[in-house]
N, C-alpha and C positions, 0 to 999 in steps of 0.2 A: 812515548813521544808519537804524534801523528803525523806522518809525512806528508810533507806538501803534494798537490796532485803529479807532477813531474816526477819526483822521488818515486810514486808510485808506477809511473811509465817505465823509470830505470829498472826498479826490480822486476816488472814483467819481463822487460827485454832480456835481463841476465837469466831467468826464469826459462824462457823460449831458448836459451841455448847461446846468447850473445856473451862471449867470454872476454872478449877483447874491446878496449878502448873504441877503437874505430868503428867496429862492427854495432857497438851499443851506439854509437853518433849516429851512424847511417840508420838503425831502426827505429831510434826516439826523435832523430830531428832536432836533437838538442847539442850544441856543439862547444868544441874548445873550453875554454877559461870555465863557464858555467857548467859545464858536464862535471868538469874535475871538481871544483867546488863541492856539486850536489854529490857526487862519488864520495871524497873525502868525508861528508857529513855522514852520509850511510856507514861508511866503514866504521868511522867513530862511535855511532851509535849500536854499531853490532850488526847490521843486517846484511852487510857484505864483508868478504875477506879476499885478499889475494892471495894465491897460492902459486908456488915456483915449482914447474914441471921441468924435467929433462927434456930436451928437444933434438933433433938431429943436428942443429946448428948452435948448441947450447940450451942454456936454461932460458924457459918462456914463463911468463906470468899469465896467469888467468883470473879473472875474477869470478867469484860464485857466491851464491846467497848462503847465508850461515841459516842454519835452523830456525834462528829468531827472526831472519828476513824472510825465510818460507812462511813462516806464521802469520808475520805482520802482513804479507803480501796476499795471503788468503784471507784474513780477516778483512782487509781495505776492498779487496773483489767482493766479498759477499756483503758488505756495505754499499757499495756501489751498485751491485744487482739490485739489492733491496730499494736504493732510490729511484733506480731505472724503473723498477715494477710500480713505485708510487706515482712516478710522472705518467704511466702508460693507463692506472687506475684514474687519474685526473684528467686526461686527454679521453676517455672514456666516458667521464661523466660528464664532459661537455661543458667544463667550468674553465674559460679561457683566462679570466683574471687569476682565478688560483695556479693554475698550470703556468702562467707566465713570471708570475710572483715566483713561484717555487724554482723555476728554472734560472731567473735572475739571481737569487740567493744562493745558488749551487753551479753558477756559472764556470767557475773555475774547475770543476771535475767534469764536465762535460765532454772536454778532448779525451781526458783519460778513460771515461766510458767506451768514447769510440776506439782508442786504442787497444783497450782491452777487450773488444769484442763484445761488451755488454749490450751496446747501445744499437739497436736495428736502424741501420740508416735510411731505410726506406720510412719507416714507422716515424722518425726523428723528422724527415723532410715534411711527413702529411702532419704532423704535430704543429710544425712552423706554418706550414701553409693555412693551418687552421687558425693561427693567431694572425695570419696576414705577415710573417716575417719569413728571412730567407738565413740559409744555415750560416750564413757569415756574421749573424748577429749574435752568435752565440760561440761559434767554433773559428779559431783564426784560420784565415785563408792558407797557410802554409798546411794544417791539419785536416783539411777537407779533401775527402778521397778523390782521384781525380776523376772527372766526368760527373761527379754529383752537381746537381743544378744548383746553382746559389742566388737565382733570380727568374723569373718568368719570362720563357721566351715569349716573343709575339713577331706574328707574320708581319706582310707590309702594311697591313691595314690595322694595325695597331691592337688586333686582336690575339687572344691568346691563341696560338696553334697547336695542331697536333704535330708531335715530334717522329711520327711515323714517315720513316726515308729521308729525313733530312739531318741525322746523324745526332739530334739533342739526345736528352733522355739522361737515363743513368748507365754509366758504364762504369762499373766500381771496380777496383783495382787495388785493395789495401796494402799488398805487397809485403806482409810481414809473416 
């Protein structure tokens, strides 16, 4: 089975130590029934399991990756790293059309690359600028790191201005 991009995000959150449903929701920003359905599918496919542990106030349930889930996560992360490296190579070659086509064809995996820390946000912003696009063209607004520019700032004259001292620019706090 090839997991959906959001499945890889969930596997990553669990791999990073999120063992409870609410913590996974908070880390992934995938909520309610959507997360529940995805986790049921991951469990059905043998990627995660729920274990019961003794707690101070009675039994507690924790969600953990299985060996199969750990392998799948590592394989998917490796593939995404290769995709990112390929994007960087295309950008360095200066072929805007080829880079844009590649990004359009792999749009669904870009947020996953960002979540996993594979994507360099500043370099990605530079790539988008190179193509005359904004981050929101490829990453849903809800997944863009706080403070990342999504459009060109202009001063009162309409010219692109310096962000020095005006509070603009990057202030990335990914927070996971």
